[in-house]
N, C-alpha and C positions, 0 to 999 in steps of 0.2 A: 037541717041547719037552724031552723026556728027553735027546735027542741034544745040545741046546744046552747043558743043564746039565752034561753030561760034558764038553763042549768047554771050558767056562769053568773047570771044576775042573782039566783038563788044561793049560789056559793058565797057570793060577796055579803049577802044579809044574814044567812044563817049556815055558816061553814060546817059545823059539826053535824047538823041533821042531814045536810045534803051529801056529805062525803060518800056514803054507801052508793047512792044514785050515781054520783060523779065517777066513782070507780067502775060501775057497771057500764056506763056509757063508754069509758075508755076501752073496756074490754070488747063492747059491741063494735066499736069503730075498728078495733084491731082485727076482730074476726071477719068483718065485712069488707073493709078497704085496706087493711094492712097496718103494719106497726108505724110506718112514717106518718100517715094521717093521724093515728092516735097520738103520737108524740107531738105532732103539730098542734093538736087541740090542747095538749097539756101546756105547751109553751104559751099558747094565746092565753090560757087561764092564768098562768103565772104573771104574765105582763098585765092582764086586765085587772088582776087583784092587787096590783102594785107591790108584788113580792120582791121584785127585782127590776132593774132597768131592762128595757128591751134590748135584745141582742142583735147586733148587725155585724155582718162579715162582708168583706170587699176582697175580691180575687182579681189577680192579674198574673198571666204566666210570664210577664216581663218586668215584674216589679224589681228585679235584680239588676236592671239595666236602666240608664237614664233616658228619659223620653217624655215627650209632650203629653201623650195619652196617660202615662203613668202619673205625671204631675197633676192632671185633670182628676183622676180618681182619688189620689191622696189629698188633693185640696178639698174635694167633695166631703170627705170624712173628717177632715180637719175643721171644717166649718160647723159639723153637728156633733163633734165627739163629746161634748158635755151632756148630750141628752141620751146617749147610747153607751152600752158596753160593746166595745169594737174590737174585731179581730181582723188583722190583715193576713190574707192567705197568699203565700207566694210558693213557687215550686223550687227556688234556689235560694241559698243563704243570702240574706239582706239584713240590714240593721237599722235602728232608729237614727244612728249617727250619720249613715249614709243618706237617708232621707232629709235630714237637717242640712247636710253639706250640699246635696244636689238641688233641693227645692225650698230650703229655709223653712221647712214645715217641722214643728215640734209635735210628734206623734207618740210621745212616750206613754201617755195614758193607754194606748192602744196595744194589745197583744199581738205579736208576730208569730204566725204558725207556718211552718215549712212542711209542705206535702211533696215529697219527692216522687217523681214519676219514673218507674223502672224502665219503661219503653225508652225515654230520652237519656236517662242516666247511663245506660249501657252504651249509648253512642258517644257519650262524653262531650256533647255540644252545649254551649251556653245559649244557643238560639233554639227556643222551643217552638217548632213549626206545626201547627195543627193541620196544615194542608197536605202533609206527606202521608197521612193516614189513609189506607186503602179500606174499601168496603168490607172486605173479609177479615180485616184485623180487629181485635178487641179494642174498644174504646180506652185509650190510655188515660183519659181524664175522669174515668169513673171514681177514683178516690176523692177528687174534688167535688164531683156531684153528691156523693155521699156525705161529705162534710157539710155541704150547704144545708142539709136538714137539721143542723143543730142550732139554727138561728131563726129569729122572728123575721129578719130581712136579710136576704142574700143579694149582694151586687156583683155582677160579673162585668168588670171593667176591661176585659181583655181581648175583644173582638174575636172571641173563641166561642162559637155557637155549639161546640161539642159538649159543653157542661150543661147537663139537665138540672134545673133548680128544683129543689125538694122543700124549700122553706114556705112558710105561709104567704109571704109577700117576696116577690123577686124582681130586681131591676137589671136590665141589660143595658149598659152604657155602650152605645154604638158609635165608634169613632169612624167606621165605615163598614158597610156590608161586604166584606171581601169575598165570601164564599156564596155561591147560589146553593139553595136547599139541596143537600145530597147527604153524604155519610154523616151519621150522628148529628143532624141538624135540629137544634132545639130553640132557636130564637123565638119561635111562636109560642113557646111554653112559659115565657116570662110575663109577669103581671103588668109591667110598665117597661117601655123602651125609651131611653133618654138619648138625645142626639146632639152632636156638637156644632153642626152647621146646616144651612139650608141645602147645601150641595149633598151632604150625607143623607138627609131626609129624602131627597129626591131619589137617590139610589136605593134606599130602603124599600120605597114603593115599588120601584122598577124591578128590582132583583128578588124581593121577598114577597111582594104583594101584601105588605103590612103597612098600616098607618102608624107611625110612631107617635109617642105621647108628649113628651117633654123636650122642648128646645132650650138648651142652656149653653151658651158660648163658654168656651174655656176661660179660666181666670188668668189674666196677664198682669203680673206685679213686678215689673222690671223698671219702675220709675227711677230716674236719677236722683242721687242723694242731694245734689246742688243743681240749681237751675242754670242753663246757658253755659255749661262747662265748655272749654275750648275743644275744638275738634282737630284730629290729626288726618293725614292723608292716607286714610286706612279704609279698605273694603272688607267688611265682615261677612261671614257666612255661618250659621249655626243650625246644624242638623246631625242626627245620628249617622255614623259611618256604617251603613248597612252593607253586609256582604254582597248583596246583589247590586249594589251601586245606585239604588233607586232615588237617592237624594242628589245625584248628579255633581258630586264634588269634582270628579275627573273633568267633566265638560267645563265646569267653572274655572278649573286650573288652566285648561287649554285656553280659554277665552282671555284670562289674565295674561298668560304668556304671549299671546298673539297681540294684545294691546301694547305690551312692552316692546315687542319686535317691530311692530308698525309705527309706534309713536314714542320712541325712546326718550325724547326730550320732555314730552308732556307727562309720561309716566315715571319720570326719573325718581321721584321720591315717594312714590305710592307703594303700599304694602297690602297684601291679601292674607287674611287671616281666617282659617277654617277651624271651627270648634265643633266638637260633638262627642257623644259617648261611643264606645267601641268594646266589643267583647274581645277576649284573648284569641290568638290565631286567626285574626281577621285578615284574609288574603287581599280583599280590596284595599284596605288601609296600607298594607305592605306595598302594594303597587303604587299608591299615591306617595308613600314615603320615598320610593325610589325615584319618581319623577321630580319631586321637590328637592331632593338632594343634588340635583343637577342644575338647580337654579344658582347661578354664580354669585349673585349679589344678595341671596337669602332674603328676597322680598316676600316669599311665600312661607307661611308658618302654619303647621298643624298642631292643634291643641287638644289633647285627648283627656276626656273625663276630668275637666278642671272644676274647681270649686265655683259655687254660685258667686262669691265675692269677686274672684277673678273675671268671670263672665260679665258681671255687672260693669266693671271697670272697662272692658272692651267695648260694650254697647256705648257707653258714655263718650268714648273717645273716637268712635268710628263715624265717618261721614256718610258712607254708602253701605247699603245691605244687599247681598245677592242670595236668591233662593230659586232654584231651577227644577225643583221636584215636579215631575210631570212632563218634562221635555222629552219629546219623541216616543211617549207613551200613548197607546190606545186603550189599555186597560184602566177604566176609571179608578180602580183601587190603587193605582200607582201614581195617581195625581194627588197633590197635597189636599188632605181632607178639611183642613181649616188653615193652619199656618200660625201657630203661637209664636214662634221666634221672629216672624216678620212683624207682629204686633209689638214684641218686646223692643225690637230695633226702633220702631216708630215712636214708642214711648221716650226714646232718647234722642229724638230728632234726626236719626239716621234715615236717609231717604232710601225706601225699598225699590229694588228692581227685581221683579218676581215673574215667575211663570204665569202666563195668562190662562188660567184654568182652575177648576176645583174650588175649594174655599177661599183661595186667595183673591178671587174676584169679589168676594164680600168684604175684603179688608182694604184692598188697594184700589183706588179710583185713578185710572190712567190719565196722567198729565196734570193731576191735581195734588195728590199727595204721594205720588210715586209713578213708577212705570211698570206696565205688564208686557212681557215679551213672549215671543213664540219660537224664537231661534237665538243661536249664539251670536249671530250677526246683529240682531236687534239689541241684544244685551250690551254688546260692544258700542253700538251706535248711541244708545241712551246714556251709557256710562261716560263716554266722551263728551256729550252734551253737557252733563252735570259738572265734569272735572273742569270745564272751560268757562263755567258760569257760576260764580260764588253766590250771586244774588238769587239764582233760581234754586240752588242748594238750600240756602236759608229759608226761602219762602215754602218750598216744598217740605222742608224739615218741620217747619211750624205747623203746616197743614197735616202732616203725617201724625205729629204728636196730638193734635186736636181730634183726629179720627179715632185714635187708639183708645180714648176714653170710653168709647162705646163697648170696649171689651175689658173693663177693669175688674179687679178682684172684688171690689165692692159690689158691682152689678151681679157677678157670679154668686157671691154669698147671699144676696137678697133673694135671687131666684131659688137657690138650693134651700134656704131656710124655709121659704114659703112652700115648697114642695114637700119637704120632709115633715113640716108642721101638719099639712093636710093629710099625709100618709099616716102619721102617728095618730092623729085624732080620729082618723076612721078606724084604725086597728083597735084602738082602746075603747071604742064605743060600740054599742050592740045595735 
């Protein structure tokens, strides 16, 4: 390694004279360690000699779907895109226009590269699930691993530890350690592990036996366009419509219908709106649509894959926010890892009523800026308490907005810029 450092320094000062020795070193590395380490040395040399911008790639197997984790990763590269030559790697077709519509992020300077995975393409599913791969099967993510070696820095934003990083520097953005070390597990091969909440960090240590490195809360940027806009009698829920039903939209619909049945006068003008992304042929969503269609007064609405502008408007007019991800689950991976949508609601003075677990405990302080619940009965109890007390709603909404500032986009960008500045400085110095 020391010889390589000296070689790069000499190459900078006397390029012509040192070129034969540099070429010989590339051959030596290739023979002794393999083609990829030799190519990595060449990439490092190009960046060190300032022949080009450093190359960065970010991968997520769910970039084609709307989601909080995907917003996190794309916000990360949006923050530093002026300093790097960036490639966004996805497994299914997605566009810059979709990223702008979903997240209000202009990523047009970044290239989008689609790497199709035959294993999943044959199954025709929009949902790419790494957990279904058995030990005896070939790793279907090998093409992504191979591609990672073309960049100075490779970021895996996908909670998919089956991708082996080949770049000089690699970052695993862990939204939660869903799998224990087993088939094709490579989380421990990454240079740095970034995590989104203290809850996630706790489980990285428990499940993987790894101490993560960088704590960066997600960026939440759903502030209202005008202060103190009037609220409507609306309860809002925002979460992806997972086929497995892990976000608990069904249980929330049942809770709302029970409130209407038990307290018809009190709930007379209240509406419940459920917003989220969903893939085609979503059987869980079809089931919800069937239940909602039987609601005679149309007080429940499902809004699928809506624009950011429409979502922002819903946040601004909603009084309460429900989020039950984690209810009745014992698996820590199925409890909300952070809860970006809860913070988005809080930025708009919507009082959050959320499940008492996971990352949501870092956001909502029970009885101060919202309520944390463990059962549907508790959700209904605190909802009724708020519906009957306008002063409590105003006070809690104001406290919720104040707490939400801890998770602002500005704080996210400050931490990301500092982290990548240290990373780049270290990479370009010998």
